[in-house]
C-alpha positions as CSV (number, residue, x, y, z in Angstrom):
1,M,112.6,82.8,111.2
2,Q,110.4,81.6,114.4
3,R,112.9,82.4,117.1
4,L,116.2,82.5,118.3
5,S,116.5,81.4,121.7
6,L,119.2,82.6,123.9
7,D,119.4,83.3,127.8
8,T,120.0,87.0,127.0
9,G,119.2,88.7,123.5
10,I,122.8,89.8,123.5
11,L,125.9,88.3,122.7
12,R,129.7,89.3,123.3
13,V,132.2,88.3,120.6
14,R,135.7,89.2,120.0
15,D,135.4,89.1,116.0
16,L,132.4,91.2,115.2
17,D,133.1,91.1,111.8
18,A,132.9,87.5,111.2
19,M,130.0,86.7,113.6
20,K,128.2,89.2,111.7
21,A,128.8,87.6,109.0
22,F,127.4,84.5,110.1
23,C,124.2,86.1,111.2
24,I,123.8,87.7,107.8
25,D,125.0,85.2,105.5
26,M,124.3,82.2,107.1
27,L,121.0,83.1,109.3
28,R,119.6,85.7,106.6
29,L,119.1,88.3,109.9
30,P,118.1,92.1,108.5
31,V,120.5,94.7,110.6
32,L,118.5,97.1,112.1
33,L,121.2,99.1,113.6
34,E,124.9,99.1,113.2
35,T,127.9,100.9,114.9
36,A,131.7,100.3,115.2
37,T,131.5,97.9,118.1
38,S,127.6,96.4,117.5
39,V,125.3,95.6,115.2
40,T,121.6,94.5,116.3
41,F,119.6,92.1,114.1
42,E,115.9,92.0,113.8
43,L,114.3,88.3,114.9
44,G,110.9,89.0,114.0
45,T,107.7,90.1,116.1
46,D,106.3,88.3,118.6
47,A,102.0,87.7,119.1
48,R,101.6,91.2,120.6
49,G,103.3,92.4,117.4
50,Q,106.6,93.8,119.1
51,T,109.9,93.4,117.4
52,Q,112.5,90.9,119.1
53,V,116.0,91.6,118.8
54,F,119.4,90.2,119.1
55,M,122.5,92.4,119.5
56,L,126.3,91.3,119.0
57,L,128.7,93.6,120.8
58,S,132.3,93.5,120.3
59,D,134.4,93.3,123.4
60,D,137.8,91.4,124.8
61,H,136.3,89.6,127.3
62,A,133.6,87.7,124.5
63,D,130.6,85.1,126.1
64,A,132.0,81.5,126.4
65,P,131.0,79.3,123.7
66,R,127.2,79.4,123.6
67,R,124.2,77.2,122.1
68,L,121.9,79.5,119.6
69,T,119.0,77.5,118.9
70,L,116.5,78.5,116.0
71,E,113.3,77.6,115.7
72,V,111.6,77.6,112.7
73,S,108.4,76.4,111.1
74,D,108.2,73.4,108.9
75,Q,108.1,75.3,105.8
76,E,111.0,76.8,106.7
77,F,113.4,74.2,108.3
78,S,114.3,72.1,104.9
79,P,115.2,75.6,103.2
80,L,117.0,77.2,106.0
81,C,118.9,73.3,106.4
82,E,119.4,73.3,102.6
83,H,120.8,77.2,102.4
84,L,123.2,76.4,105.6
85,R,124.8,73.3,103.4
86,Q,125.3,75.5,100.6
87,R,127.2,77.9,102.5
88,G,129.4,75.4,104.0
89,A,128.0,74.4,107.1
90,H,128.3,70.7,108.1
91,L,125.3,69.9,110.1
92,F,125.0,67.1,112.2
93,Q,121.3,65.4,111.8
94,S,118.8,63.9,114.0
95,E,116.0,63.4,112.0
96,D,114.4,60.8,114.0
97,S,114.1,62.8,117.6
98,S,110.7,62.5,119.2
99,A,108.9,64.1,121.8
100,P,105.4,62.5,122.9
101,G,102.8,64.0,120.3
102,C,105.4,65.4,118.5
103,A,108.6,64.6,116.1
104,W,111.6,67.6,116.0
105,R,113.6,67.6,113.7
106,I,117.5,68.8,114.4
107,L,119.9,70.2,112.9
108,S,123.2,71.6,114.4
109,C,126.1,73.4,112.7
110,N,129.1,75.4,114.3
111,A,129.5,79.1,114.2
112,P,132.4,81.5,114.5
113,E,134.3,81.6,118.1
114,G,132.9,78.4,119.3
115,H,129.3,78.8,119.7
116,R,126.7,76.5,118.0
117,L,123.6,76.7,116.0
118,I,121.0,74.2,116.6
119,V,117.9,74.6,114.1
120,V,114.6,73.0,115.3
121,G,111.2,72.4,113.4
122,I,108.2,70.3,114.5
123,D,107.5,67.8,111.1
124,P,103.6,67.7,111.6
125,T,104.0,64.7,109.6
126,R,105.5,62.5,112.1
127,C,103.8,63.1,114.6
128,A,102.0,60.8,116.9
129,P,98.5,60.6,117.5
130,T,97.3,61.4,120.8
131,S,94.2,60.1,122.4
132,A,92.9,61.5,125.5
133,L,90.6,59.1,126.4
134,S,91.1,55.0,126.3
135,P,89.4,53.0,124.7
136,A,85.9,52.2,125.7
137,V,85.6,49.4,128.1
138,S,82.1,47.2,127.3
139,R,80.2,46.2,130.4
140,P,78.3,43.1,130.8
């Protein structure tokens, strides 16, 4: 996995066990630290070698439903989506999304407590060629 994009790296939830199970079973996130009221997961390391984390906190005043965006490599995209499907996720797919010069693959599914998981990856086989220069103009 490359990155889980959040406004903050902490999510307050009412049902810590359900969200923990989702992160472990569905996203395959390894647990770094766990207490009775929190779980901290490892997301990976950044370019500087620093560990990125995501923390769940049990709280009666849980966060409003949020969109969790998981960016994965092209090689990880299909296996992760199949893994989610095998575990009962109903993925909503957009295989033809594109941006200038790139072709995004986007799938999303529901997560506990109304949160939404968006899985995104770039399919390099569908990237449009880009050209910085216009074709040469012949002059008489």
